[in-house]
C-alpha positions in Angstrom: -83.5 -17.9 -36.5 -80.1 -19.5 -35.8 -80.1 -22.9 -34.2 -77.4 -25.3 -32.9 -79.1 -28.4 -34.3 -81.3 -29.0 -37.4 -83.6 -32.0 -37.8 -85.9 -33.6 -40.3 -88.9 -31.4 -41.2 -87.1 -28.2 -40.2 -87.4 -25.5 -42.9 -84.1 -23.9 -43.4 -82.6 -21.0 -45.4 -79.2 -21.8 -46.9 -76.7 -20.4 -49.4 -76.7 -22.8 -52.4 -73.5 -23.9 -54.3 -75.1 -24.9 -57.6 -78.7 -23.5 -57.6 -78.9 -20.0 -59.1 -80.8 -18.4 -56.3 -78.9 -16.3 -53.8 -80.7 -18.0 -50.9 -83.0 -21.0 -50.8 -85.6 -21.9 -48.2 -86.5 -25.6 -48.3 -87.4 -28.4 -45.9 -84.9 -30.9 -44.5 -86.2 -34.4 -45.5 -83.1 -36.5 -44.5 -79.9 -36.2 -42.4 -76.9 -38.2 -43.4 -74.4 -39.9 -41.1 -72.0 -37.1 -41.7 -74.4 -34.5 -40.4 -75.3 -33.2 -43.9 -78.8 -32.5 -45.1 -81.0 -33.5 -48.0 -83.5 -30.7 -48.8 -86.6 -30.3 -50.9 -89.2 -27.7 -51.6 -92.7 -28.6 -50.4 -94.1 -28.3 -53.9 -91.1 -29.7 -55.7 -91.2 -33.2 -57.2 -87.5 -33.9 -56.6 -84.9 -33.0 -54.0 -82.4 -30.3 -54.4 -79.7 -32.9 -54.5 -81.3 -34.7 -57.4 -81.2 -31.3 -59.2 -77.4 -31.1 -58.8 -77.1 -29.3 -55.5 -74.5 -31.0 -53.1 -75.6 -32.0 -49.7 -76.1 -29.1 -47.4 -73.7 -28.5 -44.5 -74.2 -26.3 -41.4 -71.8 -23.7 -42.7 -74.3 -22.9 -45.6 -77.3 -22.6 -43.3 -78.3 -19.1 -42.3 -81.1 -20.3 -39.9 -84.4 -22.1 -39.8 -87.9 -20.7 -40.3 -90.4 -20.4 -37.4 -93.3 -22.8 -37.9 -96.7 -23.4 -36.4 -98.0 -27.0 -36.8 -95.4 -27.6 -39.4 -96.3 -24.6 -41.5 -94.0 -21.5 -41.7 -95.1 -18.3 -40.0 -95.3 -15.5 -42.6 -95.0 -11.9 -41.5 -96.1 -9.6 -44.4 -93.4 -7.3 -45.8 -90.8 -8.4 -43.2 -88.5 -9.7 -46.0 -88.8 -6.5 -48.0 -88.0 -4.4 -44.9 -85.0 -6.6 -44.1 -83.8 -6.3 -47.7 -84.1 -2.5 -47.7 -82.2 -2.3 -44.4 -79.4 -4.5 -45.8 -79.2 -2.3 -48.9 -78.8 0.8 -46.7 -75.9 -0.7 -44.7 -74.4 -2.7 -47.6 -70.7 -1.7 -48.2 -70.5 0.1 -44.8 -68.2 -1.3 -42.2 -69.0 -1.5 -38.5 -66.6 1.3 -37.9 -68.4 3.6 -40.3 -71.7 2.9 -38.5 -69.9 3.5 -35.1 -68.6 6.9 -36.5 -72.1 7.9 -37.5 -73.4 6.9 -34.1 -70.7 8.9 -32.3 -71.5 12.0 -34.3 -75.2 11.7 -33.6 -74.5 11.1 -29.9 -72.2 14.1 -29.6 -74.8 16.3 -31.4 -77.6 15.1 -29.2 -75.4 15.4 -26.1 -74.6 19.1 -26.9 -78.2 20.0 -27.5 -79.4 18.2 -24.4 -76.7 20.0 -22.3 -77.9 23.3 -23.6 -81.6 22.6 -22.7 -80.8 21.1 -19.3 -78.8 24.1 -18.2 -81.8 26.4 -18.9 -84.7 24.1 -18.2 -85.7 26.0 -15.1 -85.9 29.4 -16.6 -87.4 30.4 -19.9 -86.2 34.0 -19.7 -82.6 33.1 -19.2 -80.8 33.3 -22.6 -78.1 30.9 -23.7 -74.8 32.4 -22.7 -71.6 32.4 -24.8 -69.9 30.9 -21.8 -72.0 27.8 -22.1 -71.1 27.0 -25.7 -67.5 28.2 -25.5 -66.1 24.7 -24.7 -67.4 23.4 -28.0 -65.6 26.1 -30.0 -62.3 25.3 -28.3 -59.5 24.5 -30.8 -58.7 21.5 -28.7 -62.2 20.2 -29.2 -62.0 20.7 -32.9 -58.7 18.9 -33.1 -60.1 16.1 -31.0 -63.1 15.6 -33.4 -61.0 15.8 -36.5 -58.5 13.3 -35.3 -61.2 11.0 -34.0 -62.9 11.1 -37.4 -59.6 10.4 -39.3 -58.8 7.5 -37.0 -62.2 5.9 -37.4 -62.1 6.3 -41.2 -58.6 4.8 -41.4 -59.3 1.9 -39.0 -62.7 1.2 -40.7 -61.1 1.1 -44.2 -58.4 -1.2 -42.9 -60.6 -3.7 -41.0 -63.2 -3.7 -43.8 -60.6 -5.3 -46.1 -60.0 -8.2 -43.8 -61.7 -11.5 -44.4 -61.4 -14.6 -46.6 -61.0 -14.7 -50.4 -62.7 -17.7 -52.0 -62.4 -19.7 -55.1 -64.4 -22.8 -56.0 -63.7 -25.9 -58.1 -65.1 -29.3 -58.9 -63.1 -32.5 -58.5 -63.9 -35.1 -61.1 -63.0 -38.7 -61.6 -62.4 -38.9 -65.4 -60.0 -37.6 -68.0 -60.8 -35.0 -70.6 -62.3 -32.2 -68.4 -60.6 -29.0 -67.3 -61.5 -29.8 -63.7 -58.8 -31.5 -61.5 -58.8 -35.2 -60.5 -58.5 -36.4 -56.9 -55.0 -35.7 -55.5 -54.0 -33.6 -58.5 -52.2 -30.3 -57.9 -53.4 -27.4 -60.1 -53.1 -23.6 -60.1 -55.5 -20.8 -60.2 -54.8 -17.1 -60.6 -56.8 -14.6 -58.5 -56.5 -10.9 -58.0 -57.0 -8.2 -55.4 -58.0 -4.6 -56.1 -57.5 -1.6 -53.8 -60.6 0.6 -54.2 -59.7 3.0 -51.4 -57.4 6.1 -51.3 -55.0 4.4 -48.8 -52.1 2.3 -50.1 -52.2 -1.2 -48.4 -50.0 -4.2 -47.8 -52.0 -7.5 -47.8 -50.7 -10.8 -46.3 -52.4 -13.9 -47.7 -52.6 -17.3 -45.8 -54.5 -20.3 -47.1 -56.6 -22.3 -44.7 -55.4 -25.7 -45.9 -51.7 -26.6 -45.4 -51.5 -28.3 -48.8 -52.4 -25.0 -50.6 -49.7 -22.5 -51.5 -49.9 -18.8 -52.3 -47.4 -16.9 -54.4 -46.6 -14.2 -53.5 -47.7 -14.3 -49.9 -47.6 -10.6 -49.5 -49.0 -8.0 -52.0 -48.4 -4.3 -52.2 -51.6 -2.6 -53.2 -51.3 1.0 -54.3 -54.5 3.1 -54.5 -56.9 2.1 -57.3 -54.7 -0.7 -58.5 -55.1 -4.4 -59.1 -52.5 -7.1 -58.2 -52.6 -10.8 -59.1 -51.5 -13.8 -57.1 -51.4 -17.6 -57.8 -52.9 -20.4 -55.8 -51.4 -23.9 -56.0 -54.0 -26.3 -54.8 -54.0 -30.0 -54.2 -57.5 -31.4 -55.0 -59.1 -33.5 -52.2 -59.3 -37.3 -52.6 -63.1 -37.3 -53.0 -65.1 -36.2 -56.0 -67.3 -33.2 -55.4 -67.6 -29.4 -55.2 -65.1 -27.6 -53.0 -64.3 -24.0 -51.9 -60.8 -22.9 -51.1 -60.5 -20.0 -48.6 -57.5 -17.7 -48.3 -57.4 -15.5 -45.2 -56.5 -11.9 -46.0 -55.0 -9.4 -43.5 -54.5 -5.9 -44.7 -52.4 -3.0 -43.2 -51.7 0.6 -44.3 -48.4 0.6 -46.1 -46.5 2.7 -43.6 -44.2 0.1 -41.9 -40.9 -1.2 -43.2 -41.3 -4.8 -44.6 -39.0 -6.3 -42.0 -40.8 -4.7 -39.1 -44.2 -5.7 -40.5 -43.1 -9.3 -41.0 -41.6 -9.5 -37.5 -44.8 -8.1 -35.9 -47.1 -10.2 -37.9 -45.2 -13.4 -37.0 -46.0 -12.7 -33.4 -49.6 -11.6 -33.8 -51.7 -10.3 -36.6 -53.0 -7.5 -34.4 -49.5 -6.1 -33.5 -49.1 -4.1 -36.8 -52.5 -2.5 -36.2 -51.5 -1.6 -32.7 -48.3 0.1 -33.8 -50.0 1.9 -36.7 -53.1 3.2 -35.0 -51.9 3.2 -31.3 -50.3 6.7 -31.4 -53.5 8.2 -32.9 -55.7 6.6 -30.3 -53.4 7.7 -27.5 -53.4 11.2 -28.8 -57.2 11.2 -28.9 -57.2 10.2 -25.2 -54.7 13.0 -24.3 -56.7 15.6 -26.3 -59.9 14.5 -24.6 -58.4 14.8 -21.1 -56.8 18.1 -22.0 -60.1 19.5 -23.2 -62.0 18.4 -20.1 -59.4 20.0 -17.8 -59.5 23.2 -19.8 -63.2 23.5 -19.3 -63.8 21.8 -15.9 -66.0 23.5 -13.4 -64.2 26.5 -11.8 -62.2 27.4 -15.0 -64.8 29.2 -16.9 -62.9 30.9 -19.7 -64.4 32.3 -22.9 -62.2 32.2 -25.9 -61.0 35.7 -26.8 -62.0 35.5 -30.5 -65.6 34.5 -29.7 -66.6 37.8 -28.0 -65.6 40.0 -31.0 -67.4 37.5 -33.2 -70.6 37.8 -31.2 -70.4 41.6 -31.4 -69.8 41.5 -35.1 -72.8 39.2 -35.6 -75.0 41.4 -33.5 -74.1 44.4 -35.6 -75.7 42.7 -38.7 -79.0 42.0 -36.8 
């Protein structure tokens, strides 16, 4: 579970920097004056820090383990179930999950509407008039446009987030690692795995770090390199450099994109996806008004279709 504070004897799960495991669950045995933690496995002879792992900070901690009388509470197969669930949703953005939820909801809503209308009478058959609204071309256009919007927005937002590179600052000559205060360069790359051409704007979190180029054009299925110029911190240790990444579909002129981004990183998204969202709302209102109570109209092509289907039965 997540916690605001962690204390000695808490058993925590954290993401290690040096240890090979993806996650480590060990006990806190000491808290430093800087709020960092010394950790150790209950059956280990030495601490993680004696084994080369830097002091643990709060950003690395995923949460602490529930305990009873100092011993962890173990729920059989909970970890396996959690891992399987994570595998299912891995690589899927929140927008993809929302899209699936909307489709399931719409399907359930239509089915429920059919049954509710005829709940009182088993003899009454389902009329063409009842399902006609869902065969309306406006409804089809609404569903298709909504799906396209969700896919494009999902692919765009999924690419947002920080890029990371790590390095070790050392205090002696003869090693490829930088010394305190030394400026060095690293070359990284971005790859566009989608079918949409993107433009990516890169911004380092530290002011002393420079990115070149700051804006990358990423055609579909292509890879682009960029260079980081980093000033090593003054203290020896292990560090991570984060570069914030904001990606937009490559549909706006460069000058317009730069102008909008300088005001807010959300403005380009609003201009790109706003018209589609507005059109969705207009189509939804139009569809509701076409099939509101009192305007019960069956599409002309459905009646011949029903007769044709009956001729085969």
